[in-house]
C-alpha positions as CSV (number, residue, x, y, z in Angstrom):
1,M,85.1,154.2,96.0
2,G,86.8,156.7,93.7
3,S,90.4,156.4,94.9
4,R,93.3,156.1,92.5
5,A,94.2,152.7,94.0
6,S,90.6,151.5,93.3
7,Y,90.7,152.5,89.7
8,L,94.1,150.8,89.3
9,S,92.7,147.6,90.7
10,L,89.7,147.9,88.4
11,A,92.0,148.5,85.4
12,I,94.1,145.4,86.2
13,T,91.0,143.3,86.6
14,L,89.6,144.4,83.3
15,L,92.9,143.7,81.5
16,L,92.8,140.2,82.9
17,C,89.2,139.8,81.9
18,I,89.3,141.0,78.3
19,G,92.6,139.4,77.2
20,D,92.7,137.8,73.8
21,G,89.7,135.5,73.5
22,V,88.9,135.2,77.2
23,L,85.2,136.1,76.7
24,A,84.8,133.1,74.5
25,N,85.0,130.6,77.3
26,P,86.6,127.2,76.6
27,N,84.6,124.1,77.5
28,Y,85.8,123.7,81.0
29,G,83.5,120.8,81.7
30,E,85.0,118.7,78.9
31,A,88.5,119.7,79.9
32,F,87.8,118.8,83.5
33,V,86.5,115.3,82.6
34,K,89.5,114.7,80.4
35,S,92.0,115.9,82.9
36,L,90.8,113.3,85.3
37,L,90.9,110.6,82.6
38,F,94.6,111.3,82.2
39,F,95.4,109.6,85.5
40,Q,94.1,106.3,84.2
41,G,96.9,106.5,81.6
42,Q,99.5,106.8,84.3
43,R,98.4,103.9,86.4
44,S,100.8,101.2,87.4
45,G,99.7,97.8,88.7
46,R,96.7,95.7,87.9
47,L,94.1,97.8,86.1
48,P,90.5,97.7,87.2
49,T,87.7,96.4,85.0
50,N,86.3,99.9,84.6
51,Q,89.5,101.3,83.0
52,L,88.5,103.6,80.2
53,L,91.9,104.2,78.6
54,T,91.9,100.7,77.2
55,W,95.2,101.0,75.4
56,R,96.9,100.6,78.7
57,S,97.3,97.2,80.3
58,N,98.7,95.7,83.6
59,S,102.3,96.6,84.4
60,G,104.7,96.6,87.3
61,L,103.0,93.5,88.9
62,S,106.2,92.5,90.7
63,D,107.1,95.9,92.0
64,G,108.6,95.6,95.5
65,S,109.7,92.0,95.1
66,L,113.4,92.9,95.3
67,A,112.6,94.1,98.9
68,H,110.2,91.2,99.5
69,V,107.2,93.5,99.8
70,D,104.2,94.3,97.7
71,L,104.6,97.8,96.2
72,T,102.3,97.4,93.2
73,G,100.1,100.3,92.2
74,G,100.6,104.0,92.2
75,Y,101.4,106.3,89.2
76,Y,104.2,106.7,86.8
77,D,105.2,110.3,87.3
78,A,105.4,111.4,83.6
79,G,106.5,109.9,80.3
80,D,108.7,107.3,81.9
81,N,108.1,104.0,83.8
82,V,109.5,105.0,87.2
83,K,107.5,105.5,90.4
84,F,109.0,108.6,92.1
85,N,107.1,109.0,95.4
86,F,108.1,112.6,96.0
87,P,106.2,114.0,93.1
88,M,103.5,111.3,93.3
89,A,102.8,112.2,96.9
90,F,102.5,115.9,95.9
91,T,100.1,114.9,93.1
92,T,98.0,112.9,95.6
93,T,97.9,115.9,98.0
94,M,96.8,118.2,95.2
95,L,94.1,115.8,93.9
96,S,92.8,115.6,97.5
97,W,92.9,119.3,98.0
98,S,91.0,119.8,94.7
99,T,88.4,117.3,95.8
100,L,88.0,118.9,99.2
101,E,87.7,122.5,97.8
102,Y,85.7,121.8,94.6
103,G,84.1,118.4,95.2
104,R,80.6,119.9,95.4
105,R,81.1,121.4,92.0
106,M,82.3,118.1,90.4
107,G,78.8,116.5,90.1
108,S,78.9,113.1,88.5
109,Q,82.7,113.2,88.3
110,L,83.2,113.2,92.1
111,P,83.6,109.4,92.2
112,N,86.2,109.6,89.5
113,A,88.1,112.3,91.4
114,R,88.1,110.1,94.5
115,A,89.3,107.1,92.4
116,A,92.2,109.2,91.2
117,V,93.1,110.1,94.8
118,R,92.7,106.5,96.0
119,W,95.0,105.1,93.3
120,G,97.7,107.3,94.8
121,S,96.9,107.0,98.5
122,D,96.5,103.1,98.4
123,Y,100.1,102.9,97.1
124,L,101.5,105.5,99.5
125,L,99.8,103.6,102.3
126,K,101.7,100.4,101.3
127,C,104.9,102.3,101.1
128,A,104.4,103.6,104.7
129,T,103.3,100.4,106.4
130,R,105.0,97.4,104.7
131,T,108.2,97.5,106.7
132,P,108.4,99.0,110.3
133,G,111.0,101.8,110.4
134,K,111.1,102.3,106.6
135,L,109.3,104.5,104.2
136,Y,109.5,103.2,100.6
137,V,110.0,106.2,98.3
138,G,110.5,104.8,94.8
139,V,110.4,101.8,92.5
140,G,112.5,101.5,89.3
141,D,116.1,102.5,88.6
142,P,115.6,105.9,86.9
143,N,119.0,105.9,85.2
144,V,118.4,102.5,83.6
145,D,114.8,103.3,82.8
146,H,115.7,106.5,81.0
147,S,118.1,104.6,78.8
148,C,115.1,102.7,77.4
149,W,112.1,103.5,75.3
150,E,109.6,100.8,76.1
151,R,106.0,100.4,77.2
152,P,105.3,99.9,80.9
153,E,103.7,96.6,80.0
154,D,107.1,95.5,78.5
155,M,109.3,96.7,81.3
156,D,112.4,94.4,81.6
157,T,114.6,96.9,83.5
158,V,115.5,96.3,87.1
159,R,112.8,97.5,89.4
160,S,115.0,98.7,92.2
161,V,113.3,99.6,95.5
162,Y,114.3,102.7,97.4
163,S,113.5,103.7,101.0
164,V,114.4,106.2,103.7
165,S,114.9,105.2,107.4
166,A,116.4,106.5,110.6
167,S,119.9,106.0,109.3
168,N,119.0,107.3,105.8
169,P,116.5,110.0,106.5
170,G,114.2,111.8,104.1
171,S,112.2,114.5,105.9
172,D,111.1,116.1,102.6
173,V,109.5,113.0,101.0
174,A,108.2,111.8,104.4
175,G,106.6,115.2,105.1
176,E,105.0,115.2,101.6
177,T,103.8,111.6,102.1
178,A,102.2,112.6,105.5
179,A,100.5,115.6,103.8
180,A,99.1,113.3,101.0
181,L,97.8,110.7,103.5
182,A,96.2,113.4,105.8
183,A,94.6,115.2,102.8
184,A,93.3,111.9,101.4
185,S,91.9,111.0,104.8
186,L,89.7,114.1,104.6
187,V,88.5,113.1,101.1
188,F,87.3,109.8,102.5
189,R,86.1,110.9,105.9
190,A,82.4,110.6,104.9
191,A,82.7,108.2,102.0
192,D,84.8,105.5,103.7
193,R,85.4,106.1,107.4
194,N,87.6,103.1,108.2
195,Y,89.9,103.8,105.3
196,S,90.0,107.5,106.4
197,R,91.1,106.5,109.9
198,V,93.9,104.3,108.6
199,L,95.1,107.0,106.3
200,L,95.1,109.6,109.2
201,S,96.8,107.3,111.7
202,T,99.5,106.5,109.2
203,A,100.0,110.1,108.3
204,K,100.7,110.9,111.9
205,K,103.4,108.3,112.2
206,V,105.0,109.3,108.9
207,L,105.2,113.0,109.9
208,Q,106.6,112.0,113.3
209,F,109.3,110.1,111.4
210,A,110.0,113.1,109.3
211,I,110.4,115.3,112.3
212,Q,112.4,112.9,114.4
213,Y,114.9,111.8,111.7
214,R,116.0,115.0,109.9
215,G,117.6,114.7,106.5
216,K,117.2,115.4,102.8
217,Y,116.0,112.3,100.8
218,S,118.1,113.1,97.7
219,D,121.2,113.0,100.0
220,S,120.1,109.5,101.1
221,L,119.2,108.2,97.6
222,G,121.8,110.0,95.5
223,S,121.5,109.2,91.8
224,A,118.1,107.5,92.3
225,A,116.7,110.9,93.0
226,C,119.0,113.3,91.2
227,P,118.9,114.9,88.7
228,F,115.3,113.7,88.3
229,Y,113.6,114.9,91.5
230,C,116.2,116.4,93.7
231,S,115.0,118.2,96.8
232,Y,116.2,121.8,96.4
233,S,113.6,123.7,98.4
234,G,113.7,125.1,101.9
235,Y,114.4,128.7,102.7
236,T,117.8,130.1,101.8
237,C,120.0,130.8,104.8
238,K,121.7,134.1,104.7
239,I,124.6,134.9,107.1
240,L,126.6,138.1,106.9
241,G,125.3,138.6,103.4
242,T,126.4,135.2,102.2
243,T,123.8,132.9,100.7
244,M,124.2,129.2,101.4
245,R,122.0,126.4,100.0
246,T,124.3,123.4,100.0
247,L,125.7,123.1,103.5
248,P,125.9,119.6,105.0
249,A,124.1,118.6,108.1
250,S,125.1,120.6,111.2
251,S,127.7,122.6,109.2
252,T,129.5,125.3,111.1
253,S,130.0,128.5,109.3
254,F,130.9,131.9,110.7
255,G,130.7,130.2,114.1
256,L,127.0,129.3,113.6
257,T,125.5,125.9,113.3
258,I,123.3,125.4,110.3
259,D,120.8,122.5,110.8
260,L,119.5,120.6,107.8
261,L,116.0,121.8,108.7
262,Y,116.6,124.6,106.1
263,Y,116.3,122.1,103.2
264,F,112.9,120.5,104.0
265,Q,111.2,123.1,106.1
266,D,108.5,123.6,103.5
267,E,107.5,119.9,103.6
268,L,107.4,119.9,107.4
269,L,105.2,123.0,107.3
270,W,103.1,121.4,104.6
271,G,102.7,118.1,106.4
272,A,101.9,119.7,109.7
273,A,99.4,122.1,108.1
274,W,97.5,119.1,106.6
275,L,97.6,117.1,109.8
276,Y,96.3,120.2,111.7
277,R,93.5,120.5,109.1
278,A,92.7,116.9,109.6
279,T,92.9,116.7,113.4
280,N,92.8,120.2,114.9
281,D,95.4,118.9,117.3
282,P,97.3,121.8,119.0
283,Y,100.5,119.8,118.7
284,Y,100.6,120.5,115.0
285,A,99.7,124.1,115.4
286,N,102.5,124.6,117.9
287,F,104.9,122.8,115.6
288,L,104.2,124.7,112.5
289,K,104.5,128.0,114.3
290,S,107.8,126.9,115.7
291,L,109.3,126.3,112.2
292,G,109.9,130.0,111.5
293,A,109.4,129.6,107.8
294,N,109.2,133.3,107.0
295,D,110.9,133.6,103.7
296,G,109.0,135.0,100.7
297,T,108.3,132.9,97.7
298,D,106.9,133.3,94.2
299,I,106.6,129.6,93.3
300,F,104.6,126.6,94.2
301,S,105.5,123.1,93.0
302,W,106.3,119.5,94.0
303,D,109.5,120.8,95.5
304,D,108.5,124.0,97.1
305,K,105.3,123.9,99.3
306,L,105.6,127.2,101.3
307,A,103.0,129.1,99.3
308,G,100.5,126.1,99.4
309,A,100.9,125.7,103.2
310,R,100.3,129.4,103.7
311,V,97.2,129.5,101.6
312,L,95.9,126.4,103.4
313,L,96.6,128.0,106.8
314,A,95.2,131.3,105.8
315,R,91.8,129.5,105.4
316,R,91.6,129.5,109.2
317,V,91.7,133.3,109.2
318,L,89.4,134.0,106.3
319,V,86.9,131.1,106.6
320,D,87.2,130.0,110.2
321,K,87.7,133.5,111.6
322,D,90.7,132.5,113.7
323,N,93.2,135.4,113.7
324,N,95.9,133.3,115.4
325,Y,97.1,132.4,111.9
326,D,97.1,135.9,110.5
327,Q,100.9,135.7,109.8
328,F,100.1,133.0,107.2
329,R,97.4,135.1,105.7
330,Q,99.9,137.9,105.3
331,Q,102.5,135.5,103.8
332,A,99.9,134.1,101.4
333,E,99.0,137.6,100.2
334,D,102.7,138.5,99.8
335,F,102.9,135.5,97.5
336,M,99.9,136.8,95.5
337,C,101.6,140.2,95.2
338,R,104.7,138.5,93.7
339,I,102.5,136.8,91.1
340,L,100.1,139.5,90.0
341,P,101.0,141.6,86.9
342,G,100.9,145.3,87.8
343,S,101.8,144.6,91.4
344,P,104.8,146.7,92.6
345,S,106.3,143.6,94.2
346,S,105.7,141.3,91.3
347,S,108.6,139.0,90.4
348,T,106.7,136.9,87.9
349,Q,107.4,137.0,84.2
350,Y,104.6,136.7,81.6
351,T,105.0,135.7,77.9
352,P,103.7,138.1,75.2
353,G,100.6,136.0,75.1
354,G,99.9,136.3,78.8
355,L,101.2,133.0,80.2
356,M,102.9,133.0,83.5
357,F,106.5,131.9,82.9
358,K,108.6,130.6,85.8
359,L,111.1,128.1,84.4
360,S,111.9,126.7,81.0
361,E,111.4,123.0,81.9
362,A,107.7,122.0,82.2
363,N,106.6,125.5,82.9
364,L,102.9,124.6,82.9
365,Q,103.5,122.7,86.2
366,Y,103.9,126.1,87.9
367,V,101.1,127.6,86.0
368,T,98.6,125.0,87.1
369,S,99.9,124.9,90.7
370,I,99.8,128.7,91.1
371,S,96.4,128.9,89.3
372,F,95.1,126.5,91.9
373,L,96.2,128.8,94.7
374,L,94.7,131.8,92.9
375,T,91.3,130.3,92.6
376,T,91.3,128.8,96.1
377,Y,92.5,132.0,97.8
378,S,89.9,133.9,95.7
379,K,87.3,131.6,97.1
380,Y,88.4,132.2,100.7
381,M,88.4,135.9,100.1
382,S,84.9,135.8,98.6
383,V,83.6,134.0,101.7
384,A,85.2,136.5,104.0
385,G,84.4,139.6,101.9
386,H,88.1,140.3,102.1
387,T,90.4,142.4,100.0
388,F,94.1,143.3,100.3
389,N,96.7,145.6,98.9
390,C,99.8,145.2,96.8
391,G,101.2,148.6,97.3
392,N,98.5,151.0,95.8
393,M,96.9,148.1,94.0
394,V,93.7,146.8,95.6
395,V,93.3,143.1,95.1
396,T,89.8,141.6,95.2
397,S,88.6,138.0,94.9
398,N,87.9,138.6,91.2
399,T,91.4,139.9,90.6
400,L,92.8,136.5,91.5
401,K,90.0,134.6,89.8
402,Y,90.4,136.3,86.5
403,L,94.2,135.8,86.4
404,A,93.7,132.1,87.1
405,K,91.1,132.0,84.3
406,K,93.4,133.6,81.9
407,Q,96.1,131.0,82.6
408,I,93.7,128.1,82.3
409,D,92.2,129.6,79.1
410,Y,95.7,129.8,77.7
411,I,96.3,126.1,78.3
412,L,93.0,125.3,76.6
413,G,93.8,127.2,73.4
414,V,93.3,130.9,74.0
415,N,96.9,131.7,73.1
416,P,98.9,133.0,70.1
417,L,99.2,129.6,68.5
418,K,95.5,128.8,69.1
419,M,96.8,125.4,70.4
420,S,95.4,123.4,73.3
421,Y,98.2,122.1,75.6
422,M,95.8,119.4,76.8
423,V,96.0,116.3,74.7
424,G,92.7,115.3,73.2
425,Y,91.0,118.6,73.9
426,S,90.0,120.8,70.9
427,T,91.1,120.2,67.4
428,K,94.7,121.4,67.7
429,F,96.8,119.8,70.5
430,P,100.2,118.2,70.8
431,Q,100.5,115.0,68.7
432,K,104.0,113.8,69.5
433,I,104.2,113.9,73.3
434,H,107.2,112.6,75.2
435,H,105.5,109.6,76.7
436,R,106.5,105.9,76.2
437,G,103.1,104.3,76.5
438,S,101.4,106.9,74.2
439,S,104.2,106.8,71.6
440,L,104.4,103.0,71.2
441,P,101.7,100.8,69.9
442,S,99.4,99.4,72.5
443,F,99.8,96.0,74.0
444,A,96.4,95.1,72.5
445,S,97.4,96.0,69.0
446,H,101.0,94.8,69.2
447,P,101.2,92.0,71.8
448,Q,104.8,91.2,70.9
449,S,107.4,92.7,73.2
450,I,109.2,95.8,72.1
451,G,112.7,95.8,73.7
452,C,114.5,98.5,75.5
453,Q,116.4,99.9,72.5
454,A,114.0,98.9,69.8
455,G,111.6,101.6,70.8
456,F,114.0,104.4,70.0
457,S,114.5,104.1,66.3
458,A,111.0,102.9,65.4
459,Y,109.0,105.2,67.6
460,Y,110.9,107.8,69.7
461,Y,112.5,109.3,66.6
462,S,109.5,108.9,64.4
463,S,107.9,111.9,62.9
464,N,104.4,110.3,63.1
465,P,101.9,111.3,65.7
466,N,101.6,109.1,68.8
467,P,99.3,106.1,68.1
468,N,97.6,106.3,71.5
469,I,95.9,109.4,72.7
470,L,96.8,110.2,76.4
471,T,93.5,112.0,76.8
472,G,93.6,114.9,79.2
473,A,97.4,115.1,79.6
474,I,98.8,118.6,80.0
475,V,102.3,118.9,78.6
476,G,105.2,121.0,79.7
477,G,104.0,123.8,77.4
478,P,105.4,126.6,75.3
479,D,108.6,128.6,75.7
480,Q,108.8,132.2,77.0
481,N,108.0,133.5,73.5
482,D,104.7,131.4,73.2
483,Q,106.4,129.0,70.8
484,F,105.9,125.2,70.8
485,S,107.5,122.7,68.4
486,D,105.5,119.5,69.2
487,D,108.7,117.5,69.3
488,R,108.8,114.1,71.1
489,T,112.5,114.5,71.9
490,D,111.9,117.9,73.5
491,Y,110.9,116.6,76.9
492,S,111.1,120.0,78.6
493,H,108.0,121.1,76.6
494,S,106.3,118.0,75.3
495,E,106.3,115.7,78.4
496,P,103.1,115.5,80.5
497,A,103.3,114.9,84.3
498,T,100.9,113.9,87.0
499,Y,101.7,117.0,89.1
500,I,100.8,119.3,86.2
501,N,97.3,117.7,85.9
502,G,97.0,117.2,89.7
503,A,97.0,120.9,90.3
504,A,94.7,121.7,87.2
505,I,91.8,119.6,88.5
506,G,90.6,122.2,91.0
507,P,90.6,125.3,88.7
508,L,89.0,123.3,85.9
509,A,86.2,122.0,88.2
510,Y,85.7,125.6,89.5
511,F,85.4,127.2,86.1
512,A,83.3,124.3,84.8
513,S,80.7,125.1,87.5
514,L,80.9,128.9,86.8
515,Y,80.8,128.8,83.0
516,S,78.9,125.6,82.2
517,K,77.9,125.1,78.6
């Protein structure tokens, strides 16, 4: 082409390609298999006979009993023993999206990916259908649980049950639950039609509940949600130059009424986008266009879904050739321009070693989530033969792909410390992760109960490596200077989480198919 912009794009692509060690590809296939295995270590409930992580045993078998319902199953969100539905639903959505986009590349692992989805969707289905007019959104008092260091098999803390309803709304958690159920319905549409239909019909009811009864779930649940998984997202309302993020429902400021829609608009958009993908019902198309969610964003996570919804809707333009959704394509590309190094509108920091750095706590959750959007949008661009510009920088499908590859490679050990941040992958990986089940002896090797406080002195503060390998777990990751201390007490960096792995599944499957060994 010969233009300066084209040469700039080529230069950026080459820099992303030839970063430290990228040409020596990690074993993506091994990492993909192990990343799926991680979810077995997070299972709550009665474990199946084909459980491969055998150091885990049954747990939480009375969950829901305080509300006289069966809420067994689901996933523990991270290194604790609480079931927080907000991040769990996001994890289930991302596992489903990964399976939909990359299932054909998963080969013999496709049944394992579906099993990971179903462990989450089975539980979410229970939460949505057990009691009319209620959506259960959590099990286990997080404040009590976090004061203990005990195995899930030994839990003797109160298993409080939390829900949202018409009088105590939670549009954010309901919107995410609807998205998870709708996405899972697509995963099982061919494999289990009856199950798929139940998931989809339930997703419709849950989203309608989210739309009809507006409110933020962390306002309804209080200390059961905050500071653990508060709902902070939604676009910022700016009036007369004043930024307001904490106004109560229907607050009046400067003579204008501010509706609580601002706080959970991303989940409503996300839920409607997934139901539109699953149904093609014009009702959802009209609803998502009516939301007016036009703010820019440079993040994607369990709390902020705008970028994900926009990429999902941009698929209709690039793959389905429907230009009625071009505003979402433009918004998706604005997001990419805020991520790409060298872009004039980039607002993303990178460490000296090349890792995307968003926030100090569990930064790798943003890295895996954004990497998923990079590979997926790259795939859509490739299908359409599409490019776009960030100022004078021409962005191709390969530009996005190579940035995602550099991030995944970093996680797998192509970094200044030469450390894999996936447990059990490579020879150097975190040994003292912040995870109760991993850090305490297994129930099989130590059948005697280990009490709430007993776990702290003997195991939490121990300098010994964890006795159980939580294979495939991706921890929070290094700091902004590429440093990592491998300290069990440093949960911001050493704790794994389902939503970190849930977003990594897609890119790992993609790169495993491209660079198979």
